[in-house]
Each structure stands twice: as structure tokens, then as C-alpha cells.
N, C-alpha and C positions, 0 to 999 in steps of 0.2 A: 474932846467929847466924841464918843462913838456915834456912828450914823447908821440909821435903819431906813431902808426904802420899803414902802408898802405899795405893791402893785395891786390896784383895785381899791379905790377910795369910796367904796360903798359902805353898807351898814356894818358889816363885820370888821372890815379894815379900819374904819374910822372910830367905830363905837366900842370895839372890844380890844383889838390888837394895839391900836395907837395909845390908849391910856396905860396899858401895861408897859410899853416902851417909854412913855413919858415919865412914869414913876421910876424907871431905871436910869433916867438921865440921858436918854438917847436923843440925838438930833433927828427930826422926822422929815421925810420927804415922801409925798404921795405922787404916784403916777397912775393915770387912768386914761382909757381910750375915749371916754366921754368928754369932748372938748367943752361942752356947756358946764359940766360939773367942775372940771378943772378951772374954768374961768370964774365960776361962782366962789370956789374956795380961795382963789387968788384975790378976788375982789373983797370978800368979807374977812378973810384972814383968821377966822376963828369959828368955832362951833361949840355947842354945849351938849354934854351927855348926861341925861337924867337916868335914874335907876328905878325899876319897877317897885312899887310899894314904898318908895323913898327909903329903901333899906340902906342907902349910902348917899352921902352928900353929892349933889351934882357937881360936875367938874367941867372946866372950860379947857379945850385943847386949842393951842395957838402956837405961834412961833415956828410953824412948819413952812416948807417950800412945796410947791405943787407944779407939775407939768403934765401935759397930755403926752401920750405915748409917741406922738408924731414929732414932738419938739426935740431938737438935737441934744438938749440938756438931759433928757431922760436917760440916754445911754451912758453919759458921763456920770450921772448920779448913781446909777446901778453899778458902774465899774468901780466907784470909790466907796461903796457901802461896806460896812462891817458885816451886815446881815440883810438879806432881802426876804421879805414876806410876800407870798403870792396869795391874794385873797380874791380869786375869780372863780367862776364856775369851772368844774373839772374839765368840761368839754372845751374850754377855751385855753387851757394850759398849753396845748400844742402850739397855739398861735404865738406864744412868747419865745419860742425857740430861737428865732433869728435875733430878737432883741438881746437875749442873754449871750448869744455867740458874739455879737458885736461888743457887748460890755466886757466879756471875758478877754477879747482881743486888746482892749484898751487898758485892762487892769495892770497895775504896775507891781503889786505885791501879793503873791499867793493866789489861791483860787477863790471864786465867789462862793458864798454860803447862802443857799436858797432853801427856804422852808415853805412848802406848799400847804397852805392852811385851808383845805376844802375837804369836807367829809366824803369818804369813799374808800375803796380798796385800791391801794397802789396808785394814787393820783399823780405821783411824781414820774410815773413811767415814761410819758412822752419826752420829758427832759432828759431822763437817763438814757433812753434809747437813741436820742439825737447825737450822742457822743460828746455832749457838752462837758468841758473841763470845769467842774464845780463840785462842791460838796452839797448834795441834794438830799434833803430829808422832807418829812411831812408832819403836820400837826393835825389834831382833831378838835373840832369846835363843838362844845356843848352849850355855849352861850347863845341866846337869842337876842338880836338887836333889831329894832324897828325904826323906821323913819315916819313919824306920825303925820308930818305935813310935807307933801312933795315939793313945796316952794321953799322949804327951810332946810338948812344943813343940820339942825339940831336932831339928836337921836335919843331913843330911850332903850335901855339895855338891862339885862339881868346883871346882878352883882355876882358873877361867877369868878372864882378865884384863880383858875388855871387854864393854860393852853398847853396840854401835853404834846410833846414832840418825840418822834422816834430817835432815841439816843443811841441806837446800835449802829448808826451809819458811820463808816470809817472816816476819820478826819473832822468830824463835827466837834467844834470847840466853842460853845457858847455857854455863858453863865448869866442868865437873866431871871431875876426873881419873878415868879408867876408863870414861868415857862419850864416846867420840869422835864427832864430827859427820861423818857419811858423806855426801858431796855427791852420790854416784851410788847412792842407796839401792836403787832398783829392781834395779840390776845385782847388788848384794850379795844381795838376796832370791833372785834367779835362780841365782846361784852356790851359795847354800845349798841350794836345791832340787835342783840338778843335780849337786852334789858329795855333800853329806851324805846326801841321800835315795837317790842311786844306790848309794853304798857300803852304806847300810842295806839296800837291796834285795838286794845280793850275799849278805849274811849271812842275811837272812830267807828268801829262796827257795832258796838252796843248802842252808841249814840245815834247812829243812822237808824237802827231798828226802832229806837224810841222816838224818832222823828226830829232829832236835833239837827241844826245847821251850823251853829256856832260851837266850836270845839270846847272852849272853856265852860260853856253852859253844860255840855254833856259830861265833862270831867267832874263837875260838882253835883251831878244828879245823885240822889241818895242811893238808888239801886246800883248804879255803875260804880260809885265810890266804894260801896260794900264789896263788890267784886274785886276792885283794885286792892283794897285793904287785905282781903283774903289771899290774893295772889302774891303780894309782896314777899312774905316769908318763903313761899314755895320757889319763886323765881330766884330769890337771893340764895337759897340753898343750892339750887340746881346749877346756876351759873358760877357761883363760888366754887362748888365742887369741880365742875368741868375745867375751870381755868385756875384752880389752885389759889383762890383768893379767900382770905378769912371771911367768915359769914358777916361779921360786923362791918367790914369794909364794903362788901358787896351790898349789904342792906342799906348802908348810907348812899351808895351809888344809885340803888333802885329808888330810894325815897327822894333823891334829887330829881329824878325823872318825874315822879309823881307830883312834886311841888311845882315843877315847871309847867306840867300839863294842866294843873288846876288853877294856875294864875290867870285870871280873867283879863288882866291887862295885856297879856300876850295874845293878841287876836289871831285866830286861825279858823279854818273851816273844816267841817267833817269831810266834805268832798275831797279836799286836797290831801287829807291823810288816809282816806279810805280807797281812793281810786287805784286801779290796777290790782284788784284783789287776787286775780289768778296768779300773777307774778309773786305776790306776797305770800301766797299759799304754796310756793315752790318747796321742794324737799330740803333745801339748805337755807331757807329763808326764815324770817322773824317769827312765824307761827309754828310751823311743824318742827323746827329744830328744838326750841324749848319744850314743846310737847313731847317729843321723842326722848329728850334727856330726862324729863320728869317721869316718864313711863319707865325708862331704864333704871332710874334710881328709886323706883317704887314710891314716888311722891303722889300727893293728891292732885289728880289731873282734871277735876271736874270743871273748874273755871276756865282752864286752858281749852278744854273741849267745847265749852259754851262759846268762847270767843272764836274758835276755829269754825264752828257751825255758823256763827253770825257773819263771819267773813264770806263763807260759801253762800249764805243767804243774800248778802250784798252783791256778790258776783253774779248770781243768778238773775236777780231782779234789776240790777243797775247796769250790768255789763254783758249780759247774755252768756254767762259762763255755764258750763255743764258740770254738775256736781259729781257725776260718776268718776271723772278723772281724778279729782282730789280724794274722794273716798277710796278709790283703788290704791292711790299712793299711801294713804294712811294705813290701809290693810296690809300693804307690803312692808312699810316702815315699822309699824307697830304690830297690831294683830287685828283679827276680824272683829273681836269683841269691841275694841275701841272704835273701829269704823262704824259698827252698828249703833253704838251709843251716840256718836256724832250725827248719824243719820236720824236717830230718834229725836235729838234736840232740834235738828233742822225741821222735822215734821212739826214740832211744837212751835217753832218760829213761824212756820207757814200758817199755823192755826192761831197766831196772834197771842200766844201765852205770855205771861209776865216773865221778866228775867228771874225774879225771886222763885217762881215755880220751876222754871227751867233748870235752875242751879240746885234744886232740891234733890234729896237722896233717891227719889223715885226712879230716876234714870240710871241709877248706878247699883 
């Protein structure tokens, strides 16, 4: 039986990655720096994963071994693993360098295979730059997994079918159902940022304007849902064209994002998704890049401009941002007319106008 080590026995590691590996017949070993969590997993020996909306039968994960990162067995388990999944925050990956070097030194056959499964750009870099002798790739997580009760190991997760991994890494040789090897991984990362994060921005900034605090409530608001529905074909054409993905494939990708954000069982807040508006309005970020592409491809940009204005409104009123900087960027990236339109929408937001009125033809 092949063995997989999962470093990070949190929600994603246990609730999403582990079931995929269990279905593929892998022996499971969890490693975590939280001694209390490791002790609880050892003591209880199993946990249950339920799925949002009961879309899939709940499953019990058991038969695993677990160690804290401080236990000597942790290094040996890593050294003997066929594949190691890292499911920790990207900022903590650097901390694993010495652990992996110790495991690589004890390994008897071939190099370690390490998959860093944390969303971000080039999250594997700390391990690569450390000079570690290993095959190091990374995966992208689209699945949301939650721990409803802090005293329980049980989890609730989306029924998401895949964990895409960068398949272009030299020497990577894994064949796991549900873990496809994506040969153009950077493009997938960009598609995720400009699709999922743009749709998220619609919910966050329009939701904030309408006074929502709970993310799922905002996503199901009639006016906001209408803006999303009108944006789906535009963002799908734009991103599909930019990254040479068939419209039908990108449209399905976009609608997966919409379904996720409208699921009230996935609890989230407007604040968490809207904060740092100025950063999210950066030239290469989730708002201005799709807007620029839509403008270049002569698509209907009305809803994108509305969301951009709402993000500026949030930044001004919640974070002390200066609108002039963003409007100057828009003028330089696109044109003066677009900047004026967004400024006009911003004035309407300041005046408390409805979203329906603000997205009407009068501004365009």
C-alpha cells in the first residue's frame, strides 16, 4: 500500500485531501505542530466529513497514524512517504525546510515528492530556494471545508471533485484519481484570481453597500444576484479568451464560483472578503485586470465598473482610501471616459442610489 503524509491536519488536510487519498487506497499519516490536535486525533482515531447540502454521503476517515511535528516518528514517516502533501498557510512553509532536509537525509530510495497545497503564487518557493533535494510541486484548493464545532474533529466540506496540481514539474510522477496534473498551472492560478476573486468582490462590495454582514445573505440578494448573473457571460468570455480556454469550460468554472458563494452553509463575512480594498484595486489585481480585459475586448463593462466603484466606496468609508489614486490608474490603464463613468457611479453611491439605478444605461 502506498503511503501519503499530510502535513497540516486542519480543515483542508483532513476534510478535502485525506478523503481523496483514502479513495485511492493510500495509507494516511497526519503531522501537525498542534500537539493538542495530534493528541485528539490519536485518542479518537476517526472523524466524519459531511458535505454541504447533503450532496454526497458523509464519510468516516479512520485507520490513520498521527504525530506532532516534534515527535521523532514525524521525520521517519516523511522519509518513507510516496507523496507528501503540505496543507499549511503559505507563510509557514518556510518553517518546514529543516524537517524536509532531515527526512531527505534518511530517505533510502529516490527523492521526496512534495505537493504544497495552499492557494497563492509560487508558494513552493521557500522549499525550492532552500536547495532541498526533492520533487516539489504545488496544488490549488477550490474546496471550502469548515469545522462547525471547535471541540469536535468532524468537518463539513464542499463536494469538490479535484485538487489540480502543477504537472509541469520535472520528475513528478504521481497518478491519483481526483488530483489531475495541470500542465499550464500558472494560467489556472490566474483564472482562479480573476474569476473566483472577481465574483467574490461583487458580493463583498455590493453587499457592504447594501448593509449586509453575512456573505451568503449578500450573495442571495436579488439585486446582487442579478449583477452576478449578468457578469457571468462577460467574465467567462474575457477570461476564456485571455487564457485560451473554451467558453463552455470557463463558464462552468465561473458558475462553480457563483454556486460556492451563494451557498449559505459556507459561513463567511463581508468584512473578511472586502478588507484591503486598495490592494484589491491594484493594477494587476482581481478588479482592474478583468475590467481592462473586458475593455480591450469591447465587452459590456457596466457591471464591472459598478463593482469597481463600490470597492472604491468601501475603501473611502471603511479604510480611509483616496479615490483619486485609483481613478488615475483607471484613466491610465483604460481611458478618461471609463474613469469618468466610475467617478459618476461613485457619486451615485455617495448619494445612496439603488444598485438597479446605478447599473442602468443612464451612466453609459
